[in-house]
N, C-alpha and C positions, 0 to 999 in steps of 0.2 A: 503493500500499499504506499503510495506517495504521500509525504508529509509536506504540506504547503509551508513555505518559509517566507516570513515577511519581516521588514525592519521598521521600527518607529522611533522618532526622536521625542523625548519627554524632557520636561524642565523640573528641576527641583528648586523651589523658590522659598524665600522667607528670610527674615532678619538674620544678621550675624549671630552666631553662637546658639542657634536653636536646635542644632544637631543634625543638619542636613548630610554633612559629609560622614558622620557617624552612622547614620542610618544606611547609607550606601555601603559603607565598609562592612557592617553587620550583615547586610543583605547578600553582599557578594562573596565575602571571606568568612563570615560568622565570627568576626573578631570585633572587640570593643576597646577603645582606649579613652581614658579620662583627659588626655592632653588635648587642648584646643588648638587647632591649626586653622588660620584664616585661609579661606579659598582665595587665591589670587586669580582674577578673571574668571575663567570658567574651566572646569575639569570634566572630561567625558569618560564614562565607564560604560562598559557593555556587559550585558547579561542576557543569556537565552532562557526562555520560559516556553513550556509545552502546554497547550490548551486542547481540550476536546470540544469541538464545536458541532453544530448542525451540519457543517460542510466538511467535517472530518478533522483529523489532527492538524494543528498549526503550530509551528515553531516561531515564536515571536523573539526577535533580537531587539531588546530595549537599549536604546542609545540614551543614556542618563546624563543630562547636562546639569551639573552642579554649579549654580550661578553665584557669583559673589554677592554676599548678603549685605553689604554696606551701601546705604543710600548715597546718592550723589554720583554714582557711576552709571548713568543712564545710557551712555553711548555703548559701552561694553554689554550691558544687559539687554538693550534693545536689539543689538546686532545678534545676540545669542539666542533671542526668541524665534528668530526667523525659521520657518519650516517645522516648528514643533507641532506635535499632534495631540499633546496632552500635557498636564502638569500636576505636580504634587505641591501644594502649599503648605509650609510647615510652620507652626508656632511652637513656642516653649511654654508649657503649662504652668511653669513658675513665674512667668513675666506676661502680665496682662497686655502690655502694649504691643506684644508681638502678634496678638490676635488682631488688634486694631490695624496694624500694618498690612495684614493680608487684604483687607477691604480697602484701606485708604491708599495703598501704594502698589502692592504686588499685582493684584488683579487688573486694576485700571491700566497700569503701564504695560502689562503683557497683552491685554486686549487691544491696545493701540496698534500693536504690531501684527497679531495672529488672530484677532477676533475671539469668537467663543470656541473653546475647545473642551474636552473633558477635563475635569478637575477633581481631585481627591483632596480633602482637608485632613491635616493630621496635626494632632496635638502631642508633642514628643515630651519625654522625661515624666512619663506617668508613674515611674518608680518613686519619684520625690513627693510622696503623698503629703507630708507635712508642710511643704513649701508651695503647694499648688495655689495658684490665683485664678485659674480657669477651670470650670467644671466641664465634664463631658457633655452635659445638656447645653451649656453656653456654646461650646464648639459646634455641637450638632445643630443648634438653632441658626448660627451664622452660615454653616454649610447649606441648610434648607432654603436660605434666601436665594441661593444660586442653584438650587435643585441638585445638589451634590451629596455624596457620601462623605461621612467623617469617621475617623478612627482616633483613638488615643494609643500611643505607642511608647516603647522604651528601647532605645538603641543599646542600652546597657543589659538589659534582661532578655532582649529579643521579642518582647511582647508585641505581637501584631506586625512585626517587620515584614515577614513574608506576605501577610495578608495585604498590606497596603500596596506593595508593588505588584502583587498579583491582580489586585482590584483595579490598579491604574492599567495594567496590561489589557485586561477585559475591556476596559472603557475605549482604549485607543483601537482596538480590534474592531469593536462595535462602531466607533465614530467615523472611520474612514479619514480621508484627507481634509485637513481644515482649509477654509478660505482665508487668505491673507487679508487682514484689515488694511494694511498699508505696506506698500514696498519702499516707502520713504521714511528714513530714520531722522527725526528732527534733531538738528544740531543744537546741543545745549550751550548756553553762554557760560564761558569760563570765568568763575569769580573767585577761586581759591585753589590750592595745591591739589585737592581732590579732583577737581575738574581737569587740572593739568594732567594728572595721572590717568585719569580715564581717557583722555585724548591720546596720550602717548601710547597707551596699551592698544587702543582700538586701531590707531592708525599703523602701528607696527604690525599688527595681525593682518590688517588689509593688504599691506605691502608685501608681507611674506607670502600670501597666496593660500597657504594651507593653514586654516585658522586654528585647528587643533595642535599642530606643531609649533605655531606662532605662540599660542598660550603657554605651552611647555617651555619655550625660550624665555618668555616673560618671567615665568615663575622662577626659572633658574637664575636669571640675572638680577631680578628684584631681591630674591632671597640673599644672594651674594653681596648686594649692595646694602642690605639692611633696610629695604623699604617696608614700612608698615602701612599697608592700604587703609587701615582704620583711621590713621592720622599721619599721612605722608609729610616728611620733613625735607627741607630744601637740600641739605647736603646729600642725603641719601639718594634723592631723585638725580642730582647732578652726577653722582657715581654711576647710578643706574643707566643713564642715557649714554654715558661714555661706553659702557659695557655693550649696550644694544648697538651702538655704532660699530663696534668691533665685529658683532655678529653680521650686521648689514653689509659689511665690507665684502662678505662672501658672495653676495648676490645683487649689489648695486655698484655703479661706477663711483669713482672717488669724489666727484663733484656732488653728486647726489647724497652721498653719506655725510660729507662735510656741511652741506646746506641744511640737511635735516637735523643734524646735531646742533648746529647753531640756532635753529628755530626753536628747538626744544629747550635749550638753555635760556633763550630769551623769555620764553614762557615761564619757566621755573623762576627766574630772576624777578620777572614782572609781578608774580603772585606769591612769591615767597617772602 
């Protein structure tokens, strides 16, 4: 019997430190770490799932895009949304403001780019019972406003981790291809070093051509330069753009490398 194979891009969205990366790690490797590592840009993880449907067995390759959870990086985030066919929106049950962010920031920004796609609402860190600020009913009520399922989960204990990804997989199989809301990414006005960092990352990945590899290069060079995307500082950014220029020397001519580096330094100096 032939097994149909399909691939779907899905997004993992939510504020920083809600546990998105930990959920992916638990789902894919069955491991958990208490260490918090900020996702720089986007990180893509693949996982194959098998479903029995009315049309027979389907192998679904989920391309899970873990999106930077810091606000102010709209260029990176918007570019990463394109082509997605579903999303998991995650809040931290111990921080009430992360639920509000789902409604006020993540869903509206995503829909500007890809319109309405299947969404799963997840309240993570359900193991921290004494610290909980969001109830399962409150999460479910928010999800119902969008006609969506909701789950509470724990990346630490593994509670509902398989269920949330399997549920999202089912939704994207049923949902088919999304209609793009807009093919135009609105350029944000740069007012601070977060905006500068956002532009540098996005433009580097665009010029590199392969966005996934470009993001890996960004992570490597930003980490080496000591850039903290939560609060980027001038000196670390100046080191980072020098390192990116060395990478770009491998695929750009000398004039383009030098002019791009000069432009980036001017932006950093202007807003630093």
